[in-house]
N, C-alpha and C positions, 0 to 999 in steps of 0.2 A: 956840524953843518952838513956833512954827508948823510948823517942819520936824518936830519931834517929834510934833506932833499929826497931821500928814499921815502920818508913818510909822506912828503908832498906828492911824490909820484904815485904812491899807493892810494892816497886820497883822490888824486886825479883819476886814476884807473877805476877806483870805486865809483867816483862821480860819473865817469863815462858809462860804466855798467848800469848805474842807476838810471841815467838818462835813457840808455838803450831800452831798459825794461819799462821805463815810463812811456817811452815812445810806442813800444809794443802794446802796452796797456791802452794808451790813447788811441792807437790804430784799431785795437779790438773794440774800444768803446765807440769809435766812429763807425766801424762796420756794424756794430749792434744797433747804433742809432739809425743808420741808413736802413737796416733791416726792419726796425720797429716803425720808422717813418713809412716804409713801403707797406708794411702790414696795416698800419693805421690808415693809409690811403686806400688799401683794398677793403678794409672794414667800412670806411666811409662810403666807398662805392657800393659794397654789399648792402649797407644800410639804406642808401638812396634807392637801390633797386627794390629792396624789401619794402620800403615805404611806398614806392610806386605800385608794386604788386598788391600790397595791402590796401592801398587806396582804390585800385581797380576791383579787388575782391569785395571791398566794402560797398563800392558803388554797385557791383553786380548783385550782391546779396540784398542791398537796399532796393534795387529794382525788383528782385524776386519777392521781397517782403511786400512791396507796394502792389505788385501783381497779385500775390496771394491774398492781400487784404481786399483788393478789388474783386477777385473771384469769390472770396468769402462773403462780401457784400452782395454780389449777384446771387450766390447760393442762398443767402438768407432771404433775399427777395423772392426767389423761386420757391423756397420752402414756405414762405408766407402765402404765396399763391397756391401751393399744392395742399396746404392744410385743409381748405374747404373740400377739395377733391378727395383727400384721404378720408375726411369725415364722411363724405357721401359714399365712398367705396366701403367704409366700415358699415354704414347703414345698409348698403346693398348686400354686403356679406352676411349681415345679421338676418336680412330678409331671406337670402338664399338658404341659410342654415335652417330657418324656420320651415321654408318650403321643402328642404331636404328631409327634415324630420317628419313633415306631413306625408311626403312621398314614401318614406320608409314605413310609416304606419299604414298607408294605403297598400303598399306592397305586401306587408304582413297580413293584412285583411284579405288580399287577393290570394295569397298562398293558403290561408285557412280555407277560403272558398274553394280553391283548386283541390285541396286535400279532401274537403267534404264531397266535391264533385267526383273525385277519384274513388272514394269509398262508395258513393252512390252508384258509380259506373260498375264497380266490382259486384255490388249487390245486384244491380240490374243484369250484369252478365250471368251471374249465378241463376237468377230467375229465368233468364232467357235459355240458359243451358238446360235447366230443369224442364222448361216448357218444350224446348226442342226434343229432349229425351222423351217427354210424354207424347208429343206429336209423332216422334219416330216410332214409338211403340204402337200408337194408334195406326200409323201408316202401315207398319208391318202387319198388324192384325187385319187391316182392311185389304192389304195386298194378298195376304193368305186367303182371306175370305173370297176375294176376287178370283184368285187362282182356283179355289175350289169351285166357284161358280162357273168359271171357264171350263173346267174339267167336266162339270155336270152338263153344261151347254154343249160341249163337244160330244159327250156321250149321247145326248139327245139328238144332236145333228147326225151322229153316226147311225143311231137307231132309225132316224127318219130316212137317211140315205139307204140303209139296208132294206127298210120296208119298201122304199121306192124301187130299189133295185130288184127286190123279190117280185114286186108287181110287174116290173118290166120283164123280168126273166120268165114269169108265168105267162105273160102275153106272148113273149117271143117263142116260148116252147110250143105254144099252140100253133104258131105260124111257121116255125122252122122245122128242121129235121128232128126226129124222135130222140136222137142222142144229144143231150145238152153239153155245151162247152163248159169246162170248169170255170168257176167265177173268178178265180185268181189268175187265170191265164193272161188277160190283158196287162195286169200289173207286172206279172213275171216277164212278159215280152218287153214292157217299157223299161224295166230294170235291166234286162238283158241288153237292150240297145245302149243303155248307159254303162254297161259292163259293171253293174252293181247288184247283180242278181243274188249275191251271197247274203243280202239283207232281206230277201223275200220272206223267210220264216218269221222275222220280227214284224214285218208289215202285216202278214196274215194274222199273227198272234195278237197284234194290237187292233185288228179289225179293219185295216186298210187293204182289203183284198179285192177291191174293184176300183176302176178309174174314176167313177162318179164320186166315191168317198174321198179320193185324193183331191179331186178338183174342188170339192166343197169344204175341205178341211181349212180351218183358220190358221193364222200364223203361229199362235202359241201351241196349238195341237200338233202342227207339223214339226215345230222345233222340239217338242217333247218326243216325237217319234224318232227324230235324228239322234237325240240323246239316248233313247232306249236301244237304238241300233249300235251304239258305241263306236261311231264312225271316227276315223281320223279327220283332221281338219280339212285336208284337201277334198276328200269324199263329201264331207258335210257341205262345204261351200259349193261344190259342183252340183250336188243333188238339190240344194236350195235354189240355185239358179234355174235348173231344169224344171223344178216344181212351179216356179213363178211363170216360166214359159208355158207350162201345161195349163195353169189357171187362166192365163191370158189368151189361150187358144193358139199359140205359136208352136211350130214344130220343135222337137227336142234336138239338142246338139249331140249327135252320136260320136263316140270317141273311137279312134283307131287304137291299135294295140300299143304303139309307142306312146300316144297321148295318155292312155290309161296308166301306163307305168310311170309317166311323169307326174300325173295327178296323185297316184298312190304314194310316190316318193315324197312329193311336196307336202302331203298331208300326214305323213307318218309322225308319230309323237317323238 
């Protein structure tokens, strides 16, 4: 009986332990059930939100598709309207290409003409240069001939002036004192007034030994005389001006000593 009681107590303790473990299992199952129910509820909420978002996105995409279809239809209509214009533009482009080709051909022809004209110009310039060279040679020859003629004319004029002077001198000798004045004395006096008497020998040597010959000399002959004298530039310019005054009958410009030095210095080479 005691053994039975002990066995019954052990069975009762084992039963209580089993009940306690079952209770723990049941509590765990209940907790897991509550967690799963909460998870299911959250999933349902997420599903509902997802369906709502998907419905909105589908609606938005549907609107876009409809808009795109409308735009596509409008573009097709515009394309249909533009096709005649494109065809016209293509025809215009073809005409422009033909005109461009014609213009290029015309430009090439103009370039060929310009090249021919340039070659003709070069040939013409060569002909002109040869003609100018020929005319220059002729001009030089004529100039030399004219220079020789001027020299001959000057000599004739000098001879005529000398003859006239000799006639005048012979008549003056009959009327004046028996002692004749030297023929070159007036020229010497004129050069002395100009302080250029150092050139008297050249004047006399070239036949300019009287004032009449000086007055009647032409420009080229007097320039040759200046060159023969070998004057510096200052003397030459001064003498040229005084000779022009002499020819016009005006009095000469006599120089003082300081002015003579200034003219000499300015005319030194």
